[in-house]
N, C-alpha and C positions, 0 to 999 in steps of 0.2 A: 981833903977827902973825897973822892967823888962818891955821889948820892944816888942809889938803887932804888927805882921805883917799882915796886911789884905788883901787876894788876892779876885780880883773881876775877876769871868770868862766874858770874850766881850760877848758882846750880837751878836746873830746871828740870829735877825729880816733881818737884812741886806743879808744877806745869804740865807734865806728863801726866801725873794725876786727877787734875781737875778734867784733862783731854779726855782721859778713858773714865770718868764717871759721868760725863756727856757723852759719850758715845754707848752708853751703859743704857742712859735714861733715854737717848734716839729709838737703841734697838729695843725698849722695853715697849716706846711709843709705838713705833711700828709693828712690832707683836702685838698689841693690845688693837690697834688699828684692824691689822689681818685676821687676829683669830679673834677678839672679842667680837667685832663689828661683824665676822661672817656669823657668827653665833646669832648676834641678834638680826642679822636681816632673816637667818634662817627661825628665827621665833617669828620675827613679825608674818615671814609667811604661813607658818602652822597657824598663826594667832588668826589670821584672816582668813585661812581653812577652815579653824574651825566655828568662827561666827557664822561665816556663809551657812554653813550645815545646820548649825542653831537657830539661826534664823527660816532655814527651808523648812526643819521641823516644827517649828512654831508656827509657823503657818499654815502648814498642814495639819496637825493635830488641832488648832482651833478650826482650821476648818471641819472637821470630824465632830467637834464639839467635846475634845479632849482636852485635861489642863496642860496648857500649849507650856508654860512658864517650866513646869519638872522637865515637859519633854525636850524643851532647850537648854536646860541647865543638866540636861544628863547627857545630850549630843556633845554640851563643849567639855566636860569630863571626861566623855570616852575619848574625844581629841586632845586631851593633854591637858585640858582649862577646868579644874575640878572648884572653881571659886572658895579656894580656903583663904582669902582676906589678905592672904603675904604674900605668895609669888605670881598669886594673880586674882583677879576678881571681873565676874561678869553683869553686866549689867543689864536688863528686860526692860523697856520702854514702850507703851501703848498708849497715845502714838506716839512719834519721834519727839523728842525733844530740840530738833535743828534739824536744821536742812530743807531742803525741798518739800518735805513729806510732813515736815513740823505741823501738829494737831490734826492731820487725818489718822483717824480710830483704824481705816483699813491696815495700814502699815506696822509693822514692828521692827522695833532698833533693839540689836543685838551691840554692845560694847565689848569688849575685850580690854582689856589692860595686865598688862604682863613685866613682872620685874626679874630683870634677868641679873645673876650676879656674874659680876666680871672675874677675870683669871689675872692678865696684865695691866688692866687698865687701872687697878684700886691702888696700884705700887703709884700713878700720878694722880689719886685722889678720887677716881672714879668708880667707885663702886656695886654701882648697881647701873644697870639700862635699862630704862621704860618704854615699852611701845603701847601703842595703844590703837584697837583699828576697830572698822565697826562696819557691820552689814545690815540693810533694812530688807524687809519683804514686804511683799501686797499680798494679802489673801481678799480674793473674790469669792466668794459663796457662789452656791450653784441659784442661778435664776432661770424663772419660765420665760420662754420666750421662740420666737421665729427662728427656726434652722436658716444658717446664711443671710444672713440679711440683707436684703436688695439685690438678690439675685433669683430669679425664676428659673434659670437653668444651672446645673452644679458639675462639674467632671471631676472628681475626685482621684481622679487619678497620681500619684508624687511621680510618675515618671512612666515617659512613652517613648514610642518608636516612630522613625520617619517612614522606613521602610519595609516592602511587605515580609512579614513575617509567617512563614507557615502556611503560605496563600494567602494571607490577607492583612491589609494595615492593622496596625494597634497606634494610632495618634488618640491622644486623650480626646481631643474634638476636633470633628471633621464635618464639615458640611460641602457637597457636589450636587452634582447632577444640574436640577434645574430648581430644587426647594430653596423656596424663601422661608425662613425661621422669623417669624415677627414677636416680638417681648414687648409685652406691657405691665407697668408695674414693677417691673424687676430690671434687670440685664444678665448678663452670662458671666461665669467664673470660672476658669482654666487652672486647676491645681500642680499638673504637670510642669517639673522645671526644666523639662529639654529648651535648649536653648533655641534651637531651629525652625521647630514643628509643635511647640504645643497647641497651637488654633493652626489649623488645615484650611484653607477654603478652595477650593478649585472648579472649575468651569462657569457656570450659573449659578451653582450656590451662593444663598447670601443670605447677611444676618441684616437684620434690622431694629433694632433697639428704637420703641417710639416715645419714650419718656428722657425729657432732657435731664433729669437727675438722675437716670441709671444710666450705664457704661457696659463695658466690656472689656473684663479683665482677666489676664494671663500671668501667670508667677514664672514662667519661661518665656519662649518668642512665638514667633508666630510666620506660615508661610501664603501669602496673600495673593490668588493670582490675577485678583481685579481687585483693586482697592475702592471702586466707583460702587461695591456691590458689598459693603459693611458699613455700617454706621453704626454709630459714629467713626470717624477714622482720623488720625489713627488709633488704636487700641490700645489701652494701656497695658503695658508688659513688663516686666521685673517687679509684679507683686510681690508681698509676704505670702508664702505657703500655708496649706492652713494642714496639721498634723492629721497624718493618718494609721486607724482608727480615726474620724473625725468629733472632734473634742464634745458630742454632746450625746446625751443618753436617748439609745437605739430602742426602739421598743421592745417590750417582752409581751409577747403576746399569745395566745393560745385558746384552744377551745375547749380545753378538755376533757370529758368521755364522752359530752355531745356528739351526736353524729349528725350529718345532713340528711334531709328527709326529699324527696321528689314528691311530687303530686302532679302525675300525670294530665291530669281531667283540667287542672289550670293551668298547667305548664310553670308550675310554679315552684322553687326549690326553698326548705327553710336553711337558718345557717348552722356551723357545726363544721366536724371531721367530713372533708371527701378524702379519699385516699389516693391511690393511683393511678386513676380511674381520669381521663379526660375532663379538665373541668369546662364549661358546665356540660351536665350529660345529655343528649338528644333530646332536644324537643322543648328542654326549658328557655321560658323567655324572659321569666322572672323571677328578682332575687326579693326573697324578705329580709328586711331589718336582723344588723346583725353581723358579727363574725365568719369569714368562712375561711379555714383552715386547709390547704391546697396540698395534696403531697405529690403530685404530678403534675404534667403541665396543664395551664390556661392557656384555653384556642378558640378564640371564634374565625368561623370561618368563614366564606363568599355567602351573602345570602343569611347569615344567623341574624340573630336578632336579639339582643339580653341589655334588660331592664334593670334597676335599682336604685333604690333609696339607702339613703344611710346604712351603707354597706362595708365592710372592711376585708378586702380579699390578702390574705396572707398566702405568698408562695414559696414553700419550704425549701424545695428543692428542686423544681421542674423551671421551665420557661414561659413565655406568657408572647404567644403571638395573637393578633388581632390585626384579620384582614383589611384588604382595603374598601371592598364592597358589603364589607358587615356596618349593621346598624349598633353602636352600644352608647349608651347613657347611664352612666352610673355617679353616683354622690355619696361621698365622705358621711359620717356620723358629724352631725350640727351641738353635739355636747357629749358628754362623759368622756373617760378615760382615750378613746382615741379620735378626738375631735378631729376634724380635720386630715384624717388619714386614708387613705383611696386603697391604693396597692403597695405592697409592702413583700418586698424579697430580703431576707436575712442576709447580713454582710455575709454569709458563711455561704450563699448561694451565687456561685459565679456563672451563674447562666448568661441568657440573652431575655430581654424583654423588646420586643415589637412593636410599637404603637402607631398605630392607624385608624381606620374607620370610615365608614361612608357618609352621604349627606345628612346631614342634621345630627352626629353624631358628640356627645361632649362630654369628659370626665372632668369631676369638680372635685380638688381634693389634693392631698401630697401623692405624687408617685415617688416612692422612696425604694432604691435600688441601692447600697453604698456598692456591694459588690460586684454587680452586673455591669455587660453590656445593655448599655441603653440605644436603642435605633429608632429613632422619630420618623417614619418613614410616609407620613402622610395626614391629612385631615382639614381638607379644605376648609379656607374660610368662605370662601363663595357660595357657599352651601350652607352658612350658619353653622358649622361646626368646629370647637375649640377645645384647648387643653384649659382647663379654667385650675391652674395647677402648678405647684413647683416638683420641679425634676429632676431629682439627685441620682445621677450613675456614677457608675466605676469610670468607664469611657462612654463618648457620645458620638453620634453619628447621626446627621441627617440627611436623609437624600428622597427621590422621588422626582414628583413635577409639582406637588402641593405649594398654595402659598398658606403657611401654618402658622396660628397663632396660638402662643400662651400668655393668657391673662391672668397673673397673676395679686392673689389678694392676701396679705395675710390672714384674712378673719374666718377664710375659706379653708384654708391649709393648718396644717398639724405646725403646732408648738410643742416643745419638749424643754427638758432641763436642759442649759449649760453648763458644762460639766469643772467645778473648783477651778480655778486657776491661782499658782502662788509664782509670782514674781521677785526676782531679786534685785536688788538695787544698792547703792553705794551712799 
């Protein structure tokens, strides 16, 4: 009798279930990566923003003398991290506990630890994702010192033009004609970012820096017709810019109710307010010490003479014009709040200051005109004339035919507070 063999294929139902389970786990893992990973990344970016904001707030508040810890925690809370000890923690350290600034008390460290609950990753045993971010800020207190250290002449304009605009050129710094600008004790700084012509020298105009340690520094680029007339050459271009308005405490200076008075017999004038009439009044040759608040123009014409020690000339609204055949010998105070400040045009005054003078003329003290065009038209060194000054303007132009000397010494010029700085790092 024949034997029949019967074979049954094993059931694949169990295998299908296993495959389905693996697929589901894979989908969950993919979802965890996509959704929970995205949430973790977003939280990390938010925490970085919060930490940076808290660090900056802490530094600013500390500079101002406030409760910087409370301010930092409030800023972190406003950005979603309230230091509840469960979902997030905010740690504040000064000096920082680690990194390149560890041990430096100028720095404040903010560390935010965030625990983010997962959705899909919890299924595969990851209930939380932890982000830890860190930001460090540096608080530099205001310090008293020279303005723009290392520079005798400064052009502050952040932008300038190469071409003629409205009938005149608008370069940040321009030397031309046959003028020679000699700088001793400091160099030249040009703040314009124009890549082609922040610094311009045409014709026989030259700039000579007489100190090995001083330099010509330009934020933008230069257009130099005759390189042999520039020392040192090549000049430094592409330098970091200075914010405008400049980061210094500018003078707050006035004359109150005091009126300037004129003594015609002695050709002398006392300090105080002088209205919109031209300053100095006709016949005046000598200025008594003090502050002169000038509401109009300051003009010293050909043949005029003006001498004054320990004076500050504040030109609130008008222009300054000193002619080439005038004699001027003025010096700034040697003490007090305005020590070293000679001529001041507030930043709101967008006028013109023309500097010149005849043989033997001298200026001693800072000429500060941060919003004005400064035009150095001459002051021949061959006759003993010189600017013992730091000259600071918006645009600076040097022309004429004189061999001009600017001899800068910090102790003869104006010092002020450099504004506090807040620097953010990681």
